[in-house]
C-alpha positions in Angstrom: -11.5 18.1 -21.4 -8.0 19.0 -22.5 -7.2 20.3 -19.0 -8.6 17.1 -17.5 -6.4 15.1 -19.8 -3.3 17.1 -18.9 -4.1 16.7 -15.2 -4.5 13.0 -15.7 -1.1 12.7 -17.5 0.5 14.8 -14.8 -1.1 12.6 -12.1 0.2 9.4 -13.8 3.7 10.9 -14.1 3.7 11.9 -10.4 2.5 8.4 -9.4 5.2 6.7 -11.5 7.9 9.0 -10.2 6.7 8.3 -6.6 6.6 4.5 -7.2 10.1 4.7 -8.8 11.5 6.6 -5.8 10.0 4.1 -3.4 11.3 1.1 -5.3 14.8 2.7 -5.6 14.8 3.5 -1.9 13.9 -0.1 -1.0 16.5 -1.4 -3.4 19.2 0.9 -1.9 18.3 -0.3 1.6 18.4 -3.9 0.5 21.8 -3.3 -1.2 23.2 -2.0 2.1 21.8 -4.9 4.0 23.1 -7.3 1.3 26.6 -5.9 1.5 26.6 -6.1 5.3 25.4 -9.7 5.1 28.1 -10.6 2.5 30.7 -9.0 4.8 29.6 -11.1 7.7 29.4 -14.3 5.7 32.9 -13.8 4.2 34.3 -12.9 7.6 32.8 -16.0 9.2 33.9 -18.3 6.4 37.5 -17.0 6.4 37.6 -17.2 10.2 36.4 -20.8 10.1 38.9 -21.8 7.5 41.8 -20.1 9.3 40.7 -21.8 12.5 40.8 -25.2 10.7 44.4 -24.5 9.5 45.4 -23.2 13.0 44.1 -26.4 14.6 46.2 -28.5 12.2 49.3 -26.4 12.9 48.8 -26.7 16.6 48.4 -30.5 16.4 51.5 -30.8 14.2 53.6 -28.7 16.6 52.5 -30.9 19.5 53.5 -34.1 17.6 56.9 -32.7 16.7 57.7 -31.3 20.1 57.0 -34.8 21.5 59.6 -36.3 19.3 62.3 -33.7 19.6 65.6 -34.8 21.3 67.0 -32.6 24.1 68.7 -29.5 22.7 66.5 -29.3 19.7 66.5 -31.0 16.3 69.8 -32.8 15.5 69.7 -32.2 11.8 68.7 -29.7 9.4 66.3 -32.0 7.5 64.3 -34.8 8.9 61.0 -36.3 9.6 59.3 -35.7 13.0 56.2 -37.7 13.1 53.5 -38.3 10.5 51.7 -35.4 8.8 48.3 -34.4 10.2 45.5 -34.8 7.8 42.9 -32.1 7.9 39.7 -31.1 6.1 41.2 -28.3 4.2 42.9 -29.6 1.0 45.3 -31.7 3.2 48.0 -29.2 2.4 51.5 -30.3 3.7 52.9 -28.6 6.8 56.5 -27.5 6.8 58.7 -26.9 9.9 61.4 -24.5 10.8 63.7 -24.4 13.8 65.0 -21.1 15.2 67.8 -21.7 17.8 68.0 -19.3 20.7 69.6 -16.0 19.7 69.8 -17.1 16.1 69.3 -14.7 13.2 68.1 -17.3 10.7 65.8 -20.3 10.7 66.7 -23.9 9.9 64.5 -25.8 7.5 63.3 -29.1 8.9 61.3 -30.2 5.9 62.3 -30.8 2.3 61.1 -28.0 0.0 60.4 -25.6 2.8 61.1 -22.0 1.7 63.6 -19.8 3.6 61.9 -18.1 6.5 62.4 -14.3 6.3 63.8 -12.4 9.2 60.5 -10.7 10.2 58.9 -14.1 10.6 61.4 -15.5 13.1 59.6 -14.2 16.1 56.1 -15.2 15.1 53.9 -16.2 18.1 50.2 -16.9 17.7 48.8 -18.0 14.3 49.3 -15.4 11.6 49.4 -15.0 7.9 52.6 -14.1 6.0 53.8 -14.0 2.4 57.0 -15.9 1.6 58.4 -16.0 -1.9 55.1 -14.9 -3.3 53.2 -17.7 -1.5 50.6 -17.0 1.2 51.3 -19.1 4.3 49.8 -19.5 7.7 52.3 -19.8 10.5 52.2 -20.8 14.2 55.1 -21.3 16.7 55.9 -23.0 19.9 58.6 -21.6 22.2 61.0 -24.1 23.7 64.0 -23.6 26.1 66.5 -24.0 23.3 64.7 -22.1 20.6 61.5 -21.7 18.7 59.7 -24.3 16.5 57.6 -22.8 13.7 55.1 -24.7 11.6 53.5 -23.4 8.4 51.2 -24.4 5.6 49.7 -22.7 2.5 46.7 -20.4 2.9 45.9 -20.4 -0.8 42.8 -22.5 -0.2 41.4 -19.8 2.0 42.0 -17.1 -0.7 40.4 -19.5 -3.3 37.4 -20.0 -1.1 37.0 -16.3 -0.5 37.4 -15.5 -4.2 34.7 -18.1 -5.0 32.4 -16.5 -2.4 33.0 -13.0 -3.8 32.2 -14.2 -7.4 29.0 -15.9 -6.2 28.0 -12.8 -4.3 28.8 -10.5 -7.3 26.6 -12.6 -9.5 23.7 -13.1 -7.1 23.8 -9.5 -5.8 22.7 -7.7 -9.0 20.2 -10.4 -9.9 18.6 -10.2 -6.5 18.6 -6.4 -6.6 16.8 -6.4 -10.0 14.2 -8.9 -8.7 13.8 -6.8 -5.5 13.4 -3.6 -7.5 10.7 -5.3 -9.6 8.9 -6.6 -6.5 9.2 -3.3 -4.7 7.9 -1.5 -7.8 4.9 -3.8 -8.0 4.1 -3.5 -4.3 4.5 0.3 -4.4 2.3 0.5 -7.5 -0.3 -1.6 -5.8 -0.2 0.5 -2.7 -0.4 3.7 -4.7 -3.3 2.5 -6.9 -6.0 3.3 -4.3 -4.4 6.7 -3.7 -4.3 7.3 -7.4 -8.0 6.3 -7.8 -8.9 8.6 -5.0 -6.9 11.4 -6.5 -8.5 11.0 -9.9 -12.0 10.9 -8.3 -11.1 14.1 -6.4 -10.0 15.7 -9.7 -13.2 14.6 -11.5 -15.3 15.6 -8.5 -13.7 19.1 -8.5 -14.1 19.5 -12.2 -17.8 18.4 -12.1 -18.5 20.5 -9.0 -17.0 23.5 -10.7 -19.1 22.9 -13.8 -22.3 22.5 -11.8 -21.6 25.6 -9.7 -20.6 27.7 -12.6 -24.0 27.2 -14.4 -26.3 28.8 -11.8 -23.7 31.5 -11.0 -23.5 32.4 -14.7 -27.3 32.7 -14.9 -27.4 34.8 -11.8 -24.6 37.0 -13.1 -26.3 37.4 -16.4 -29.7 38.3 -14.9 -28.3 40.8 -12.5 -26.2 42.4 -15.3 -29.2 42.8 -17.6 -31.3 44.1 -14.8 -28.7 46.8 -13.9 -28.0 47.9 -17.5 -31.5 47.7 -19.1 -34.6 49.5 -18.2 -37.5 47.2 -17.6 -41.1 47.3 -16.4 -41.8 46.1 -12.9 -43.0 42.7 -14.2 -39.6 42.3 -16.0 -37.7 42.9 -12.9 -39.9 40.5 -11.0 -39.3 37.8 -13.6 -35.5 38.4 -13.4 -35.6 38.2 -9.6 -37.6 34.9 -9.8 -35.0 33.4 -12.1 -32.2 34.6 -9.8 -34.1 33.1 -6.9 -34.6 29.8 -8.7 -30.9 29.6 -9.6 -29.9 30.6 -6.0 -32.0 27.8 -4.7 -30.4 25.4 -7.0 -27.0 26.7 -6.1 -27.8 26.3 -2.4 -29.0 22.8 -3.0 -25.7 21.8 -4.8 -23.6 23.4 -2.0 -25.5 21.6 0.7 -25.1 18.3 -1.1 -21.4 18.9 -1.6 -21.0 19.9 2.1 -23.0 16.8 3.2 -20.8 14.5 1.1 -17.7 16.2 2.3 -18.7 15.7 5.9 -19.6 12.1 5.3 -16.2 11.5 3.6 -14.2 13.2 6.4 -15.9 11.6 9.4 -13.4 9.4 11.3 -16.3 7.4 12.7 -20.1 7.3 12.1 -22.3 9.3 14.4 -24.1 7.5 17.2 -26.8 5.0 16.1 -30.3 5.0 17.3 -33.5 3.0 16.7 -35.2 4.6 13.7 -38.8 3.7 12.6 -38.4 3.6 8.8 -42.2 3.6 8.3 -42.6 6.7 10.4 -39.7 8.3 8.6 -41.2 7.5 5.2 -44.5 9.2 6.3 -42.6 12.3 7.4 -40.7 12.5 4.0 -43.9 11.9 2.0 -45.6 14.8 3.9 -42.5 17.0 3.3 -42.5 16.4 -0.5 -46.3 16.5 -1.0 -46.3 20.2 -2.0 -43.5 19.6 -4.5 -45.3 16.5 -5.9 -48.6 18.4 -6.1 -47.1 20.9 -8.6 -47.0 18.0 -11.1 -50.2 16.4 -9.9 -48.2 13.4 -8.4 -49.6 11.5 -5.5 -47.4 9.9 -2.8 -48.6 6.9 -0.9 -46.9 5.1 2.0 -47.8 1.5 3.0 -46.4 -0.8 5.6 -46.1 -4.6 5.2 -45.5 -7.1 8.0 -46.3 -7.2 11.7 -42.8 -6.5 13.0 -41.7 -3.0 13.8 -39.5 -1.7 10.9 -36.7 -0.6 13.2 -33.2 0.1 11.8 -30.3 1.0 14.0 -28.4 3.8 12.2 -27.8 7.5 12.5 -31.2 9.1 12.2 -29.9 12.0 10.0 -28.4 9.6 7.5 -31.7 7.6 7.1 -33.7 10.8 6.8 -31.3 12.0 4.1 -31.6 8.6 2.3 -35.4 8.4 2.3 -35.6 12.1 1.3 -33.3 11.5 -1.7 -35.3 8.5 -2.9 -38.7 10.2 -2.5 -37.4 13.4 -4.1 -35.9 11.5 -7.0 -39.1 9.6 -7.6 -41.2 12.8 -7.5 -38.9 14.5 -10.0 -39.0 11.7 -12.5 -42.7 10.6 -12.1 -45.0 11.6 -15.0 -47.3 14.5 -14.6 -50.4 13.3 -12.8 -48.5 10.1 -11.9 -47.8 8.5 -8.6 -45.0 7.5 -6.2 -45.5 4.4 -4.0 -43.4 3.9 -0.9 -43.5 0.5 0.8 -41.9 -0.4 4.1 -41.7 -4.0 5.1 -40.4 -5.7 8.2 -39.8 -9.4 9.0 -37.4 -11.4 11.1 -34.9 -11.3 8.3 -34.6 -7.5 8.3 -36.3 -4.2 7.1 -37.0 -3.2 3.6 -37.8 0.1 1.8 -39.1 0.2 -1.7 -39.8 3.4 -3.7 -41.6 3.1 -7.0 -42.5 5.7 -9.6 -44.2 5.6 -13.0 -41.6 7.7 -14.8 -39.3 6.6 -17.6 -37.3 4.3 -15.4 -33.5 3.7 -15.4 -31.9 2.1 -18.5 -30.0 -1.1 -17.8 -26.7 0.5 -18.8 -27.1 3.3 -16.3 -28.2 1.3 -13.2 -24.7 1.1 -11.9 -23.6 4.6 -12.9 -26.5 6.6 -11.5 -24.8 6.4 -8.0 -21.7 8.1 -9.3 -21.4 11.7 -8.3 -22.7 14.2 -10.9 -24.0 11.4 -13.1 -27.5 11.9 -14.4 -29.4 9.3 -16.4 -32.0 11.8 -17.7 -32.2 15.3 -18.9 -35.0 16.1 -16.5 -34.0 19.5 -14.9 -33.7 20.2 -11.2 -30.8 18.0 -10.0 -27.1 17.9 -10.1 -26.5 14.2 -9.9 -25.5 14.2 -6.2 -28.6 12.8 -4.5 -28.1 9.2 -5.4 -24.4 9.5 -4.6 -25.4 10.6 -1.1 -27.9 7.7 -0.9 -25.2 5.2 -2.0 -22.9 6.5 0.7 -25.5 6.1 3.4 -26.5 2.6 2.2 -22.8 1.6 2.3 -22.2 3.0 5.7 -25.3 1.6 7.3 -24.7 -2.0 6.0 -27.7 -2.0 3.6 -28.1 -3.7 0.2 -29.9 -2.1 -2.7 -31.3 -2.9 -6.1 -32.5 -0.8 -9.0 -35.0 -2.4 -11.3 -38.2 -1.9 -13.2 -41.2 -0.9 -11.1 -44.6 -2.7 -11.6 -46.2 0.7 -12.2 -43.8 1.3 -15.1 -41.0 3.5 -13.8 -38.0 2.9 -11.6 -37.9 0.9 -8.4 -35.3 1.5 -5.7 -35.3 -1.4 -3.2 -33.3 -1.2 0.0 -32.9 -3.8 2.8 -31.2 -3.7 6.1 -30.4 -6.8 8.2 -31.9 -6.8 11.6 -29.0 -6.1 14.0 -28.0 -4.0 17.0 -26.3 -0.7 16.6 -22.6 -0.6 15.9 -20.3 0.3 18.8 -18.7 3.7 18.5 
């Protein structure tokens, strides 16, 4: 039990670590995508705002060029047409005139800063910094010189800063939410795997226990026979016990192999029409010698005029009926009876197996189909038969019920809908 507990703790730790890694990976990928999206949004926003400023500058230059006298502006300060109102803060536009072959610009607007030397030959729209102020400049080349228009670009920087602040606030919040969502999704996805892993661990532990018992008995009997002198009758008794435990061991291994094959099948074997009544007769005949040892009688009856045909793998149905009849014979009272009833109607096919044994307690009726679970101390089984039966019932589309039999013991009632075989 301590080993199982440590295994369970280790399994939980592994699952949590895996879920954490998956959530972190998803969050890191989302962070990369988020940063890329922010870059694109910021670039588009700045480009749009710069485009709006450039359009205002181009319009202002066109207006001023249309009012210029021949030879360029006549004064150093003047007004050349009304200012152009735009949708970006209505920032004023200032003008400079650079005469041909001049080394300095002439301010044409009141309050315009001095244009530095490196900005005299500006062509297309560009951003510059003049006296600590970010400006956007554009120019028009005329025969007598160059007319330059400029306006502040501070609004663009303000808008970009606002975007960056919003992105910096929303980004971590979105990543935290995403990590939580990814953790929940990964945990939900890992839950079935974890349940299967735990079932596998429990199955391995139970199988080891069940296999260890007959092996220990065989080892002990053989050891005593080899080290102690016995009469012939004593050796015979030892060999009979070894034979009995060997048979039990073989039964457990066969059941385990059958369940393993059933679990690993990618698709069910081909279906065929199986006569459940005929199959019940065969199984009753097969277990009659075993039942006779306890004085138990097995009876088979058929109800209904329709043929009790079920479309399913014949091997599976044979295994199912064998498990139910064997289980009933094992738990029936000495000198008791086992009654097998097969019914057929338009609604489907039914199989009922009754015995007059102790029955199944209400609290165990769901658990008896679990592997290695036994509801009674009656010897002779490992708790795998009903697990096999439940697997067959599930894969053949049957429904089942465990209840009290009219003759006093347990009743296992199975029903199949009337349908054609499944396509492979």
